[in-house]
PDBQT receptor file of N, H, CA, C and O in Angstrom, charges set to zero:
ATOM      1  N   MET A   1      43.003 135.149  41.973  1.00  0.00    +0.000 N 
ATOM      2  CA  MET A   1      43.706 135.931  41.408  1.00  0.00    +0.000 C 
ATOM      3  C   MET A   1      45.251 135.165  40.991  1.00  0.00    +0.000 C 
ATOM      4  O   MET A   1      45.880 134.278  41.567  1.00  0.00    +0.000 OA
ATOM      5  N   LYS A   2      45.557 136.017  39.604  1.00  0.00    +0.000 N 
ATOM      6  H   LYS A   2      45.046 136.737  39.136  1.00  0.00    +0.000 HD
ATOM      7  CA  LYS A   2      46.812 135.453  38.850  1.00  0.00    +0.000 C 
ATOM      8  C   LYS A   2      48.217 136.107  39.675  1.00  0.00    +0.000 C 
ATOM      9  O   LYS A   2      48.301 137.331  39.767  1.00  0.00    +0.000 OA
ATOM     10  N   THR A   3      49.303 135.222  40.264  1.00  0.00    +0.000 N 
ATOM     11  H   THR A   3      49.234 134.227  40.189  1.00  0.00    +0.000 HD
ATOM     12  CA  THR A   3      50.034 135.485  40.593  1.00  0.00    +0.000 C 
ATOM     13  C   THR A   3      51.202 136.323  39.342  1.00  0.00    +0.000 C 
ATOM     14  O   THR A   3      51.727 135.823  38.347  1.00  0.00    +0.000 OA
ATOM     15  N   LEU A   4      51.320 137.875  39.941  1.00  0.00    +0.000 N 
ATOM     16  H   LEU A   4      50.893 138.281  40.749  1.00  0.00    +0.000 HD
ATOM     17  CA  LEU A   4      52.237 138.374  39.203  1.00  0.00    +0.000 C 
ATOM     18  C   LEU A   4      53.724 138.656  39.370  1.00  0.00    +0.000 C 
ATOM     19  O   LEU A   4      54.207 139.745  39.060  1.00  0.00    +0.000 OA
ATOM     20  N   ILE A   5      54.494 137.573  39.904  1.00  0.00    +0.000 N 
ATOM     21  H   ILE A   5      54.102 136.688  40.156  1.00  0.00    +0.000 HD
ATOM     22  CA  ILE A   5      55.488 137.408  40.012  1.00  0.00    +0.000 C 
ATOM     23  C   ILE A   5      56.136 136.533  39.089  1.00  0.00    +0.000 C 
ATOM     24  O   ILE A   5      55.227 135.753  38.805  1.00  0.00    +0.000 OA
ATOM     25  N   ARG A   6      57.445 136.072  38.252  1.00  0.00    +0.000 N 
ATOM     26  H   ARG A   6      58.184 136.705  38.483  1.00  0.00    +0.000 HD
ATOM     27  CA  ARG A   6      58.013 135.609  37.604  1.00  0.00    +0.000 C 
ATOM     28  C   ARG A   6      59.300 135.171  37.592  1.00  0.00    +0.000 C 
ATOM     29  O   ARG A   6      59.987 136.157  37.860  1.00  0.00    +0.000 OA
ATOM     30  N   LYS A   7      59.805 134.480  37.471  1.00  0.00    +0.000 N 
ATOM     31  H   LYS A   7      59.247 133.679  37.254  1.00  0.00    +0.000 HD
ATOM     32  CA  LYS A   7      60.945 133.404  37.124  1.00  0.00    +0.000 C 
ATOM     33  C   LYS A   7      61.257 133.218  35.923  1.00  0.00    +0.000 C 
ATOM     34  O   LYS A   7      60.468 132.544  35.261  1.00  0.00    +0.000 OA
ATOM     35  N   CYS A   8      62.611 133.793  35.189  1.00  0.00    +0.000 N 
ATOM     36  H   CYS A   8      63.253 134.341  35.727  1.00  0.00    +0.000 HD
ATOM     37  CA  CYS A   8      63.714 133.626  34.278  1.00  0.00    +0.000 C 
ATOM     38  C   CYS A   8      63.930 132.263  34.591  1.00  0.00    +0.000 C 
ATOM     39  O   CYS A   8      63.988 132.374  35.815  1.00  0.00    +0.000 OA
ATOM     40  N   PRO A   9      64.066 131.235  34.402  1.00  0.00    +0.000 N 
ATOM     41  CA  PRO A   9      64.421 129.577  34.356  1.00  0.00    +0.000 C 
ATOM     42  C   PRO A   9      66.462 130.143  33.543  1.00  0.00    +0.000 C 
ATOM     43  O   PRO A   9      67.471 130.170  34.247  1.00  0.00    +0.000 OA
ATOM     44  N   HIS A  10      66.436 130.414  32.334  1.00  0.00    +0.000 N 
ATOM     45  H   HIS A  10      65.616 130.393  31.762  1.00  0.00    +0.000 HD
ATOM     46  CA  HIS A  10      67.818 130.378  32.173  1.00  0.00    +0.000 C 
ATOM     47  C   HIS A  10      68.729 131.714  33.683  1.00  0.00    +0.000 C 
ATOM     48  O   HIS A  10      69.697 131.313  34.330  1.00  0.00    +0.000 OA
ATOM     49  N   CYS A  11      68.322 132.687  33.834  1.00  0.00    +0.000 N 
ATOM     50  H   CYS A  11      67.536 133.012  33.309  1.00  0.00    +0.000 HD
ATOM     51  CA  CYS A  11      69.516 133.469  34.331  1.00  0.00    +0.000 C 
ATOM     52  C   CYS A  11      68.306 133.750  35.448  1.00  0.00    +0.000 C 
ATOM     53  O   CYS A  11      67.957 134.906  35.687  1.00  0.00    +0.000 OA
ATOM     54  N   ASN A  12      67.496 132.231  36.329  1.00  0.00    +0.000 N 
ATOM     55  H   ASN A  12      67.780 131.292  36.135  1.00  0.00    +0.000 HD
ATOM     56  CA  ASN A  12      67.196 133.111  37.541  1.00  0.00    +0.000 C 
ATOM     57  C   ASN A  12      66.896 134.138  38.440  1.00  0.00    +0.000 C 
ATOM     58  O   ASN A  12      66.890 134.194  39.670  1.00  0.00    +0.000 OA
ATOM     59  N   LEU A  13      66.604 135.078  37.394  1.00  0.00    +0.000 N 
ATOM     60  H   LEU A  13      66.609 135.032  36.395  1.00  0.00    +0.000 HD
ATOM     61  CA  LEU A  13      65.942 136.987  38.029  1.00  0.00    +0.000 C 
ATOM     62  C   LEU A  13      64.303 137.036  38.001  1.00  0.00    +0.000 C 
ATOM     63  O   LEU A  13      63.629 137.343  37.018  1.00  0.00    +0.000 OA
ATOM     64  N   TYR A  14      64.023 136.826  38.738  1.00  0.00    +0.000 N 
ATOM     65  H   TYR A  14      64.571 136.577  39.537  1.00  0.00    +0.000 HD
ATOM     66  CA  TYR A  14      62.478 137.598  38.696  1.00  0.00    +0.000 C 
ATOM     67  C   TYR A  14      62.254 138.521  38.500  1.00  0.00    +0.000 C 
ATOM     68  O   TYR A  14      63.210 139.280  38.343  1.00  0.00    +0.000 OA
ATOM     69  N   THR A  15      61.127 138.976  38.401  1.00  0.00    +0.000 N 
ATOM     70  H   THR A  15      60.350 138.360  38.528  1.00  0.00    +0.000 HD
ATOM     71  CA  THR A  15      60.042 139.809  37.729  1.00  0.00    +0.000 C 
ATOM     72  C   THR A  15      59.171 139.811  37.666  1.00  0.00    +0.000 C 
ATOM     73  O   THR A  15      58.617 139.221  38.593  1.00  0.00    +0.000 OA
ATOM     74  N   MET A  16      58.018 140.578  36.335  1.00  0.00    +0.000 N 
ATOM     75  H   MET A  16      58.469 141.057  35.582  1.00  0.00    +0.000 HD
ATOM     76  CA  MET A  16      57.141 141.143  36.443  1.00  0.00    +0.000 C 
ATOM     77  C   MET A  16      56.525 140.570  35.918  1.00  0.00    +0.000 C 
ATOM     78  O   MET A  16      55.508 139.993  36.300  1.00  0.00    +0.000 OA
ATOM     79  N   LYS A  17      57.443 140.620  33.978  1.00  0.00    +0.000 N 
ATOM     80  H   LYS A  17      58.270 141.089  33.668  1.00  0.00    +0.000 HD
ATOM     81  CA  LYS A  17      57.053 140.483  32.830  1.00  0.00    +0.000 C 
ATOM     82  C   LYS A  17      57.199 139.070  32.238  1.00  0.00    +0.000 C 
ATOM     83  O   LYS A  17      57.588 138.181  32.996  1.00  0.00    +0.000 OA
ATOM     84  N   ASN A  18      56.946 138.807  31.068  1.00  0.00    +0.000 N 
ATOM     85  H   ASN A  18      56.629 139.529  30.453  1.00  0.00    +0.000 HD
ATOM     86  CA  ASN A  18      56.355 137.654  30.850  1.00  0.00    +0.000 C 
ATOM     87  C   ASN A  18      57.637 137.460  29.726  1.00  0.00    +0.000 C 
ATOM     88  O   ASN A  18      57.881 136.255  29.662  1.00  0.00    +0.000 OA
ATOM     89  N   ILE A  19      58.693 138.381  28.661  1.00  0.00    +0.000 N 
ATOM     90  H   ILE A  19      58.495 139.360  28.713  1.00  0.00    +0.000 HD
ATOM     91  CA  ILE A  19      59.690 138.541  29.095  1.00  0.00    +0.000 C 
ATOM     92  C   ILE A  19      61.083 138.685  29.088  1.00  0.00    +0.000 C 
ATOM     93  O   ILE A  19      61.238 139.425  28.117  1.00  0.00    +0.000 OA
ATOM     94  N   CYS A  20      62.517 138.391  29.672  1.00  0.00    +0.000 N 
ATOM     95  H   CYS A  20      62.391 137.790  30.461  1.00  0.00    +0.000 HD
ATOM     96  CA  CYS A  20      63.408 138.483  30.702  1.00  0.00    +0.000 C 
ATOM     97  C   CYS A  20      63.823 139.845  30.421  1.00  0.00    +0.000 C 
ATOM     98  O   CYS A  20      63.752 139.868  29.192  1.00  0.00    +0.000 OA
ATOM     99  N   PRO A  21      64.144 140.793  30.726  1.00  0.00    +0.000 N 
ATOM    100  CA  PRO A  21      64.671 142.045  30.557  1.00  0.00    +0.000 C 
ATOM    101  C   PRO A  21      65.854 142.095  30.691  1.00  0.00    +0.000 C 
ATOM    102  O   PRO A  21      66.377 143.131  30.283  1.00  0.00    +0.000 OA
ATOM    103  N   VAL A  22      67.242 140.467  31.624  1.00  0.00    +0.000 N 
ATOM    104  H   VAL A  22      66.816 139.625  31.955  1.00  0.00    +0.000 HD
ATOM    105  CA  VAL A  22      67.964 140.334  31.087  1.00  0.00    +0.000 C 
ATOM    106  C   VAL A  22      68.850 139.849  29.440  1.00  0.00    +0.000 C 
ATOM    107  O   VAL A  22      69.825 140.297  28.837  1.00  0.00    +0.000 OA
ATOM    108  N   CYS A  23      67.435 138.216  29.101  1.00  0.00    +0.000 N 
ATOM    109  H   CYS A  23      66.643 137.852  29.591  1.00  0.00    +0.000 HD
ATOM    110  CA  CYS A  23      68.482 137.760  28.535  1.00  0.00    +0.000 C 
ATOM    111  C   CYS A  23      67.181 137.587  27.562  1.00  0.00    +0.000 C 
ATOM    112  O   CYS A  23      67.392 137.607  26.349  1.00  0.00    +0.000 OA
ATOM    113  N   GLY A  24      66.102 137.451  27.947  1.00  0.00    +0.000 N 
ATOM    114  H   GLY A  24      65.931 137.435  28.933  1.00  0.00    +0.000 HD
ATOM    115  CA  GLY A  24      65.213 137.525  26.714  1.00  0.00    +0.000 C 
ATOM    116  C   GLY A  24      64.360 136.451  26.062  1.00  0.00    +0.000 C 
ATOM    117  O   GLY A  24      63.815 136.306  24.968  1.00  0.00    +0.000 OA
ATOM    118  N   GLU A  25      64.528 135.399  27.768  1.00  0.00    +0.000 N 
ATOM    119  H   GLU A  25      64.971 135.516  28.657  1.00  0.00    +0.000 HD
ATOM    120  CA  GLU A  25      63.862 134.069  27.382  1.00  0.00    +0.000 C 
ATOM    121  C   GLU A  25      62.256 134.732  28.401  1.00  0.00    +0.000 C 
ATOM    122  O   GLU A  25      61.889 135.747  28.993  1.00  0.00    +0.000 OA
ATOM    123  N   LYS A  26      61.803 133.473  28.089  1.00  0.00    +0.000 N 
ATOM    124  H   LYS A  26      62.101 132.649  27.608  1.00  0.00    +0.000 HD
ATOM    125  CA  LYS A  26      59.994 133.704  28.141  1.00  0.00    +0.000 C 
ATOM    126  C   LYS A  26      60.085 132.972  29.256  1.00  0.00    +0.000 C 
ATOM    127  O   LYS A  26      60.549 131.834  29.318  1.00  0.00    +0.000 OA
ATOM    128  N   THR A  27      59.301 134.111  30.847  1.00  0.00    +0.000 N 
ATOM    129  H   THR A  27      58.923 135.035  30.797  1.00  0.00    +0.000 HD
ATOM    130  CA  THR A  27      59.573 133.555  32.195  1.00  0.00    +0.000 C 
ATOM    131  C   THR A  27      58.594 133.440  32.357  1.00  0.00    +0.000 C 
ATOM    132  O   THR A  27      57.694 134.197  31.993  1.00  0.00    +0.000 OA
ATOM    133  N   VAL A  28      58.464 131.881  33.295  1.00  0.00    +0.000 N 
ATOM    134  H   VAL A  28      59.195 131.266  33.590  1.00  0.00    +0.000 HD
ATOM    135  CA  VAL A  28      57.440 131.163  33.887  1.00  0.00    +0.000 C 
ATOM    136  C   VAL A  28      57.071 131.836  35.415  1.00  0.00    +0.000 C 
ATOM    137  O   VAL A  28      57.794 132.613  36.039  1.00  0.00    +0.000 OA
ATOM    138  N   MET A  29      55.627 131.270  35.870  1.00  0.00    +0.000 N 
ATOM    139  H   MET A  29      55.040 130.639  35.364  1.00  0.00    +0.000 HD
ATOM    140  CA  MET A  29      55.390 131.299  36.565  1.00  0.00    +0.000 C 
ATOM    141  C   MET A  29      56.526 130.838  38.464  1.00  0.00    +0.000 C 
ATOM    142  O   MET A  29      56.944 129.735  38.815  1.00  0.00    +0.000 OA
ATOM    143  N   ALA A  30      56.657 132.214  39.217  1.00  0.00    +0.000 N 
ATOM    144  H   ALA A  30      56.318 133.111  38.932  1.00  0.00    +0.000 HD
ATOM    145  CA  ALA A  30      57.290 131.657  40.133  1.00  0.00    +0.000 C 
ATOM    146  C   ALA A  30      56.811 130.122  42.339  1.00  0.00    +0.000 C 
ATOM    147  O   ALA A  30      57.321 129.425  43.216  1.00  0.00    +0.000 OA
ATOM    148  N   ILE A  31      55.934 130.511  41.950  1.00  0.00    +0.000 N 
ATOM    149  H   ILE A  31      55.520 131.077  41.238  1.00  0.00    +0.000 HD
ATOM    150  CA  ILE A  31      54.858 129.840  42.725  1.00  0.00    +0.000 C 
ATOM    151  C   ILE A  31      54.256 128.687  42.421  1.00  0.00    +0.000 C 
ATOM    152  O   ILE A  31      53.143 128.733  42.945  1.00  0.00    +0.000 OA
ATOM    153  N   PRO A  32      54.382 127.793  41.919  1.00  0.00    +0.000 N 
ATOM    154  CA  PRO A  32      53.679 126.374  41.888  1.00  0.00    +0.000 C 
ATOM    155  C   PRO A  32      52.389 126.833  42.431  1.00  0.00    +0.000 C 
ATOM    156  O   PRO A  32      52.142 127.678  43.291  1.00  0.00    +0.000 OA
ATOM    157  N   MET A  33      51.448 125.901  41.560  1.00  0.00    +0.000 N 
ATOM    158  H   MET A  33      51.648 125.214  40.861  1.00  0.00    +0.000 HD
ATOM    159  CA  MET A  33      49.880 125.095  41.625  1.00  0.00    +0.000 C 
ATOM    160  C   MET A  33      50.226 124.933  43.475  1.00  0.00    +0.000 C 
ATOM    161  O   MET A  33      51.209 124.554  44.111  1.00  0.00    +0.000 OA
ATOM    162  N   LYS A  34      48.792 125.460  43.872  1.00  0.00    +0.000 N 
ATOM    163  H   LYS A  34      47.993 125.767  43.355  1.00  0.00    +0.000 HD
ATOM    164  CA  LYS A  34      48.045 124.519  45.062  1.00  0.00    +0.000 C 
ATOM    165  C   LYS A  34      47.738 123.307  44.966  1.00  0.00    +0.000 C 
ATOM    166  O   LYS A  34      47.287 122.687  44.003  1.00  0.00    +0.000 OA
ATOM    167  N   TYR A  35      48.114 122.817  46.485  1.00  0.00    +0.000 N 
ATOM    168  H   TYR A  35      48.481 123.321  47.267  1.00  0.00    +0.000 HD
ATOM    169  CA  TYR A  35      47.827 120.742  46.356  1.00  0.00    +0.000 C 
ATOM    170  C   TYR A  35      46.682 120.971  46.796  1.00  0.00    +0.000 C 
ATOM    171  O   TYR A  35      46.297 121.969  47.404  1.00  0.00    +0.000 OA
ATOM    172  N   SER A  36      45.818 119.585  46.350  1.00  0.00    +0.000 N 
ATOM    173  H   SER A  36      46.131 118.774  45.856  1.00  0.00    +0.000 HD
ATOM    174  CA  SER A  36      44.557 119.668  46.875  1.00  0.00    +0.000 C 
ATOM    175  C   SER A  36      44.538 117.662  47.219  1.00  0.00    +0.000 C 
ATOM    176  O   SER A  36      45.345 116.791  46.894  1.00  0.00    +0.000 OA
ATOM    177  N   PRO A  37      43.453 117.610  47.859  1.00  0.00    +0.000 N 
ATOM    178  CA  PRO A  37      43.821 115.805  48.184  1.00  0.00    +0.000 C 
ATOM    179  C   PRO A  37      42.647 116.474  46.995  1.00  0.00    +0.000 C 
ATOM    180  O   PRO A  37      43.184 117.326  46.286  1.00  0.00    +0.000 OA
ATOM    181  N   SER A  38      42.027 116.372  46.859  1.00  0.00    +0.000 N 
ATOM    182  H   SER A  38      41.590 115.681  47.435  1.00  0.00    +0.000 HD
ATOM    183  CA  SER A  38      40.745 115.692  45.829  1.00  0.00    +0.000 C 
ATOM    184  C   SER A  38      40.720 117.003  44.443  1.00  0.00    +0.000 C 
ATOM    185  O   SER A  38      40.062 117.992  44.120  1.00  0.00    +0.000 OA
ATOM    186  N   ASP A  39      42.196 116.006  43.851  1.00  0.00    +0.000 N 
ATOM    187  H   ASP A  39      42.731 115.203  44.114  1.00  0.00    +0.000 HD
ATOM    188  CA  ASP A  39      42.964 116.992  42.984  1.00  0.00    +0.000 C 
ATOM    189  C   ASP A  39      42.162 115.734  41.556  1.00  0.00    +0.000 C 
ATOM    190  O   ASP A  39      42.295 114.513  41.475  1.00  0.00    +0.000 OA
ATOM    191  N   LYS A  40      41.548 116.480  40.845  1.00  0.00    +0.000 N 
ATOM    192  H   LYS A  40      41.439 117.472  40.912  1.00  0.00    +0.000 HD
ATOM    193  CA  LYS A  40      41.111 115.706  39.912  1.00  0.00    +0.000 C 
ATOM    194  C   LYS A  40      41.998 115.398  38.591  1.00  0.00    +0.000 C 
ATOM    195  O   LYS A  40      41.834 114.208  38.324  1.00  0.00    +0.000 OA
ATOM    196  N   PHE A  41      42.754 115.927  37.789  1.00  0.00    +0.000 N 
ATOM    197  H   PHE A  41      42.887 116.894  38.006  1.00  0.00    +0.000 HD
ATOM    198  CA  PHE A  41      44.335 115.643  37.334  1.00  0.00    +0.000 C 
ATOM    199  C   PHE A  41      45.104 115.034  37.947  1.00  0.00    +0.000 C 
ATOM    200  O   PHE A  41      46.201 114.762  37.460  1.00  0.00    +0.000 OA
ATOM    201  N   GLN A  42      44.860 114.768  38.802  1.00  0.00    +0.000 N 
ATOM    202  H   GLN A  42      43.969 114.989  39.198  1.00  0.00    +0.000 HD
ATOM    203  CA  GLN A  42      46.366 114.000  39.386  1.00  0.00    +0.000 C 
ATOM    204  C   GLN A  42      47.756 112.618  38.956  1.00  0.00    +0.000 C 
ATOM    205  O   GLN A  42      48.968 112.406  38.950  1.00  0.00    +0.000 OA
ATOM    206  N   GLN A  43      46.263 111.957  38.622  1.00  0.00    +0.000 N 
ATOM    207  H   GLN A  43      45.278 112.129  38.627  1.00  0.00    +0.000 HD
ATOM    208  CA  GLN A  43      46.697 110.802  37.685  1.00  0.00    +0.000 C 
ATOM    209  C   GLN A  43      47.398 111.577  36.439  1.00  0.00    +0.000 C 
ATOM    210  O   GLN A  43      48.582 111.425  36.138  1.00  0.00    +0.000 OA
ATOM    211  N   TYR A  44      46.709 112.222  35.925  1.00  0.00    +0.000 N 
ATOM    212  H   TYR A  44      45.747 112.346  36.169  1.00  0.00    +0.000 HD
ATOM    213  CA  TYR A  44      47.421 112.514  35.113  1.00  0.00    +0.000 C 
ATOM    214  C   TYR A  44      48.362 113.334  34.981  1.00  0.00    +0.000 C 
ATOM    215  O   TYR A  44      48.817 113.576  33.863  1.00  0.00    +0.000 OA
ATOM    216  N   ARG A  45      48.828 113.911  36.077  1.00  0.00    +0.000 N 
ATOM    217  H   ARG A  45      48.459 113.714  36.985  1.00  0.00    +0.000 HD
ATOM    218  CA  ARG A  45      50.230 114.621  35.661  1.00  0.00    +0.000 C 
ATOM    219  C   ARG A  45      51.077 114.009  36.885  1.00  0.00    +0.000 C 
ATOM    220  O   ARG A  45      51.652 114.761  37.672  1.00  0.00    +0.000 OA
ATOM    221  N   ILE A  46      51.122 112.732  36.997  1.00  0.00    +0.000 N 
ATOM    222  H   ILE A  46      50.655 112.122  36.358  1.00  0.00    +0.000 HD
ATOM    223  CA  ILE A  46      51.893 111.229  37.667  1.00  0.00    +0.000 C 
ATOM    224  C   ILE A  46      52.252 110.629  36.544  1.00  0.00    +0.000 C 
ATOM    225  O   ILE A  46      53.423 110.414  36.230  1.00  0.00    +0.000 OA
ATOM    226  N   LYS A  47      51.057 110.264  35.742  1.00  0.00    +0.000 N 
ATOM    227  H   LYS A  47      50.106 110.439  35.998  1.00  0.00    +0.000 HD
ATOM    228  CA  LYS A  47      51.258 109.481  34.239  1.00  0.00    +0.000 C 
ATOM    229  C   LYS A  47      52.447 110.626  34.050  1.00  0.00    +0.000 C 
ATOM    230  O   LYS A  47      53.563 110.242  34.398  1.00  0.00    +0.000 OA
ATOM    231  N   LEU A  48      52.352 111.973  33.548  1.00  0.00    +0.000 N 
ATOM    232  H   LEU A  48      51.445 112.286  33.265  1.00  0.00    +0.000 HD
ATOM    233  CA  LEU A  48      53.621 112.554  32.761  1.00  0.00    +0.000 C 
ATOM    234  C   LEU A  48      55.192 112.515  33.462  1.00  0.00    +0.000 C 
ATOM    235  O   LEU A  48      56.150 112.006  32.881  1.00  0.00    +0.000 OA
ATOM    236  N   LEU A  49      55.253 113.010  34.522  1.00  0.00    +0.000 N 
ATOM    237  H   LEU A  49      54.474 113.423  34.994  1.00  0.00    +0.000 HD
ATOM    238  CA  LEU A  49      56.503 112.495  35.431  1.00  0.00    +0.000 C 
ATOM    239  C   LEU A  49      57.222 111.349  35.125  1.00  0.00    +0.000 C 
ATOM    240  O   LEU A  49      58.363 111.370  34.664  1.00  0.00    +0.000 OA
ATOM    241  N   GLU A  50      56.322 109.944  35.469  1.00  0.00    +0.000 N 
ATOM    242  H   GLU A  50      55.394 109.927  35.843  1.00  0.00    +0.000 HD
ATOM    243  CA  GLU A  50      56.210 109.161  34.944  1.00  0.00    +0.000 C 
ATOM    244  C   GLU A  50      57.329 109.256  33.251  1.00  0.00    +0.000 C 
ATOM    245  O   GLU A  50      58.523 108.957  33.260  1.00  0.00    +0.000 OA
ATOM    246  N   GLU A  51      56.828 109.566  32.405  1.00  0.00    +0.000 N 
ATOM    247  H   GLU A  51      55.857 109.808  32.397  1.00  0.00    +0.000 HD
ATOM    248  CA  GLU A  51      56.616 109.016  31.287  1.00  0.00    +0.000 C 
ATOM    249  C   GLU A  51      58.276 110.099  30.866  1.00  0.00    +0.000 C 
ATOM    250  O   GLU A  51      59.228 109.612  30.257  1.00  0.00    +0.000 OA
ATOM    251  N   ASP A  52      58.228 111.719  31.427  1.00  0.00    +0.000 N 
ATOM    252  H   ASP A  52      57.454 112.115  31.922  1.00  0.00    +0.000 HD
ATOM    253  CA  ASP A  52      59.985 112.583  31.735  1.00  0.00    +0.000 C 
ATOM    254  C   ASP A  52      60.460 111.630  32.349  1.00  0.00    +0.000 C 
ATOM    255  O   ASP A  52      61.546 111.321  31.860  1.00  0.00    +0.000 OA
ATOM    256  N   ASN A  53      60.084 110.813  33.453  1.00  0.00    +0.000 N 
ATOM    257  H   ASN A  53      59.201 111.063  33.851  1.00  0.00    +0.000 HD
ATOM    258  CA  ASN A  53      61.589 109.778  34.072  1.00  0.00    +0.000 C 
ATOM    259  C   ASN A  53      61.855 109.167  33.611  1.00  0.00    +0.000 C 
ATOM    260  O   ASN A  53      63.054 108.887  33.598  1.00  0.00    +0.000 OA
ATOM    261  N   SER A  54      60.908 108.456  32.845  1.00  0.00    +0.000 N 
ATOM    262  H   SER A  54      59.934 108.683  32.856  1.00  0.00    +0.000 HD
ATOM    263  CA  SER A  54      61.325 107.307  31.813  1.00  0.00    +0.000 C 
ATOM    264  C   SER A  54      62.485 107.520  30.904  1.00  0.00    +0.000 C 
ATOM    265  O   SER A  54      63.503 106.845  31.054  1.00  0.00    +0.000 OA
ATOM    266  N   GLY A  55      62.385 108.457  29.930  1.00  0.00    +0.000 N 
ATOM    267  H   GLY A  55      61.558 109.006  29.808  1.00  0.00    +0.000 HD
ATOM    268  CA  GLY A  55      63.350 108.553  29.338  1.00  0.00    +0.000 C 
ATOM    269  C   GLY A  55      64.859 109.591  29.410  1.00  0.00    +0.000 C 
ATOM    270  O   GLY A  55      65.508 110.114  28.504  1.00  0.00    +0.000 OA
ATOM    271  N   LYS A  56      65.017 109.594  30.707  1.00  0.00    +0.000 N 
ATOM    272  H   LYS A  56      64.490 109.170  31.444  1.00  0.00    +0.000 HD
ATOM    273  CA  LYS A  56      66.036 109.983  31.188  1.00  0.00    +0.000 C 
ATOM    274  C   LYS A  56      67.587 109.143  31.651  1.00  0.00    +0.000 C 
ATOM    275  O   LYS A  56      67.645 108.871  32.850  1.00  0.00    +0.000 OA
ATOM    276  N   ASN A  57      68.281 108.909  31.167  1.00  0.00    +0.000 N 
ATOM    277  H   ASN A  57      68.234 109.130  30.193  1.00  0.00    +0.000 HD
ATOM    278  CA  ASN A  57      69.540 108.470  30.749  1.00  0.00    +0.000 C 
ATOM    279  C   ASN A  57      70.398 108.944  32.524  1.00  0.00    +0.000 C 
ATOM    280  O   ASN A  57      70.870 110.038  32.833  1.00  0.00    +0.000 OA
ATOM    281  N   ASN A  58      70.308 107.247  33.656  1.00  0.00    +0.000 N 
ATOM    282  H   ASN A  58      69.925 106.358  33.405  1.00  0.00    +0.000 HD
ATOM    283  CA  ASN A  58      71.130 107.489  35.055  1.00  0.00    +0.000 C 
ATOM    284  C   ASN A  58      71.528 106.486  34.539  1.00  0.00    +0.000 C 
ATOM    285  O   ASN A  58      71.157 105.614  33.753  1.00  0.00    +0.000 OA
ATOM    286  N   ASP A  59      72.680 106.878  35.356  1.00  0.00    +0.000 N 
ATOM    287  H   ASP A  59      72.981 107.586  35.994  1.00  0.00    +0.000 HD
ATOM    288  CA  ASP A  59      73.925 106.820  35.109  1.00  0.00    +0.000 C 
ATOM    289  C   ASP A  59      74.219 106.519  36.766  1.00  0.00    +0.000 C 
ATOM    290  O   ASP A  59      75.371 106.359  37.169  1.00  0.00    +0.000 OA
TER     291      ASP A  59
């Protein structure tokens, strides 16, 4: 079942629309993916997170 509730990352408004009615930004799913111990794609997500974090400036 597809979740209906979405959140605007810009103004933090919860809505059911794909576009925020207040600021016009694209909304994202409000609920994170379910965790599964037998996740087939976990290694790829971890690799992406490591790549994203390696580019940030740690002052």
